[in-house]
DRENTIMAR-943117 format. One line per 10 residues: number of its first residue (from 1); their letters; for each residue x negated, y negated, z negated of C-alpha. Coordinates in steps of 0.2 Angstrom, whole numbers, plus 5000, padded with zeros to 4 digits. Layout:
BEGIN
NUM> A> X,Y,Z; ...
END
This chain:
BEGIN
1> MEIENKTKDI> 4644,5017,5390; 4641,5000,5399; 4661,4995,5404; 4662,4984,5419; 4672,4968,5419; 4683,4972,5433; 4697,4961,5428; 4686,4944,5428; 4696,4939,5444; 4715,4944,5440
11> SLQKEIERTK> 4725,4933,5431; 4729,4936,5414; 4746,4924,5416; 4753,4934,5430; 4748,4950,5420; 4760,4943,5404; 4773,4940,5417; 4770,4957,5424; 4770,4965,5406; 4786,4956,5399
21> RIEGNGIGAA> 4796,4966,5414; 4792,4981,5407; 4803,4993,5402; 4806,5006,5389; 4799,5008,5370; 4784,5016,5362; 4783,5022,5341; 4776,5005,5330; 4761,5016,5326; 4753,5010,5342
31> VLSHLHFIRD> 4757,4993,5338; 4751,4995,5321; 4734,5002,5328; 4733,4987,5339; 4733,4975,5324; 4723,4986,5314; 4708,4980,5329; 4713,4963,5329; 4711,4961,5309; 4694,4972,5309
41> KKGEEGVKKV> 4687,4957,5323; 4696,4943,5319; 4703,4943,5301; 4721,4940,5294; 4719,4925,5305; 4715,4932,5320; 4735,4940,5317; 4743,4926,5313; 4737,4917,5330; 4744,4933,5341
51> QARLRELGYN> 4758,4932,5332; 4761,4916,5336; 4757,4919,5354; 4770,4932,5356; 4784,4920,5349; 4779,4909,5360; 4782,4922,5375; 4799,4925,5367; 4795,4939,5355; 4799,4935,5335
61> IDFDKIKAME> 4797,4952,5329; 4789,4951,5313; 4771,4959,5312; 4777,4963,5295; 4791,4974,5295; 4785,4985,5310; 4787,5003,5305; 4774,5017,5313; 4787,5029,5320; 4801,5015,5323
71> AVPLSFSYLV> 4805,5009,5341; 4797,4993,5346; 4798,4985,5366; 4783,4994,5377; 4781,4975,5383; 4779,4968,5364; 4765,4982,5361; 4756,4978,5378; 4757,4957,5377; 4748,4960,5359
81> VLAAKEIFGW> 4734,4967,5369; 4736,4953,5382; 4739,4939,5368; 4721,4945,5360; 4714,4945,5377; 4719,4927,5379; 4716,4921,5362; 4698,4927,5357; 4692,4927,5377; 4689,4945,5376
91> QDKDIFEMGN> 4682,4955,5389; 4686,4975,5399; 4674,4981,5386; 4684,4971,5372; 4700,4981,5377; 4689,4996,5382; 4682,4996,5364; 4701,4992,5357; 4707,5007,5365; 4696,5017,5359
101> NAPKYSFVVK> 4698,5014,5344; 4715,5014,5343; 4718,5034,5339; 4706,5034,5322; 4719,5021,5317; 4735,5028,5320; 4741,5044,5309; 4751,5050,5321; 4737,5053,5335; 4730,5060,5321
111> MIMKYFVSIK> 4745,5074,5314; 4743,5077,5333; 4724,5081,5335; 4725,5094,5321; 4734,5104,5337; 4718,5099,5349; 4707,5115,5342; 4699,5115,5359; 4700,5106,5374; 4711,5117,5383
121> KMFQESPLAW> 4724,5114,5371; 4721,5095,5369; 4724,5097,5389; 4739,5108,5388; 4747,5096,5374; 4743,5080,5380; 4758,5076,5390; 4768,5082,5376; 4759,5067,5364; 4762,5055,5376
131> EKHYNVGKLE> 4783,5059,5374; 4779,5057,5356; 4773,5038,5357; 4784,5034,5374; 4802,5036,5382; 4794,5028,5397; 4782,5036,5411; 4776,5053,5413; 4757,5061,5407; 4750,5074,5418
141> SYKLNEREKY> 4736,5086,5414; 4732,5088,5431; 4715,5097,5430; 4701,5104,5420; 4687,5112,5422; 4678,5119,5410; 4661,5124,5418; 4659,5108,5428; 4665,5097,5411; 4677,5088,5416
151> IILRLKHDCP> 4695,5084,5413; 4708,5074,5425; 4725,5065,5417; 4734,5058,5429; 4747,5045,5421; 4763,5039,5432; 4768,5021,5423; 4769,5004,5427; 4756,4994,5419; 4744,4978,5422
161> PTICTFYCGY> 4726,4981,5425; 4722,4975,5407; 4731,4990,5398; 4722,5003,5412; 4706,4997,5402; 4713,5001,5387; 4718,5017,5392; 4701,5021,5398; 4695,5017,5379; 4709,5027,5374
171> FLRIVQYVVK> 4710,5045,5383; 4690,5045,5380; 4692,5045,5361; 4704,5059,5362; 4691,5070,5372; 4677,5063,5363; 4687,5071,5347; 4689,5087,5353; 4671,5091,5363; 4659,5085,5351
181> SGKTVVEETK> 4647,5079,5364; 4635,5067,5364; 4638,5061,5381; 4658,5057,5387; 4660,5043,5401; 4679,5039,5409; 4681,5033,5425; 4698,5026,5433; 4698,5034,5450; 4717,5030,5454
191> CSSRGDAYHE> 4727,5014,5450; 4743,5009,5454; 4739,4991,5453; 4727,4993,5468; 4742,5005,5479; 4740,5021,5472; 4755,5030,5464; 4749,5035,5448; 4734,5030,5436; 4721,5044,5439
201> FLIKWK> 4706,5046,5423; 4692,5056,5425; 4683,5061,5410; 4666,5071,5411; 4655,5077,5396; 4639,5084,5395
END
C-alpha cells in the first residue's frame, strides 16, 4: 500500500526531545525487533550508528545486553526508531515497513498470536497484548464489524507522529496474520498530535 509521507514537515529534533520526556517502560523484545529490522536493512554498521546516536542522547544502554522480557525505558525504544530515521534519512514508508515487520521478529508476539485464532479473538485480546508489552498507555478494542470487514483500535498514549506511523504498520500486520486477506489497509483517523484525545486506527480488509 502507498504510504503518504505525512511527517515530512515535522521537526525530527522536536520529536526526539518530546520522546525523551515519555515515561514508562516496555519490554526489551520491542527494541530487539527494531534492531533486527535495522540490521536487515543497514547491516551491523547501521546498528552501531544508531547505538552511537542513542549515547549522544544520554542513553548508555548496551544493545547487546538487552533481554527480551526485561524492562527498558519506552523513550529508549522509540528513540531507536527516531535515530534510525534521522541517520538513514528514512521516510514514513520505511517507518511503516519497520512497524509492519516488527511482529515477525518478536517471539513474544508469536506466542500471543497463537491465541488469536479469529479476528474476534484478536479484537478481544488486543488490550491485554498491549499490557504485556508496556506499563503505560491503554489500547482499546473499540469496534469490530465483520460484515463490513473493518476493525477500529484506539490507543490512549503519548507518542510522536513518527511512532504513529510505526503503529499503523504494526497493527496492520497483526490483522494480516488473522484475516489472511490479500487486501488490507490501515488509516490513523485520529491522533493526539493533532489535538484528538487518542490515536484511532481503522483497519479494513477485503
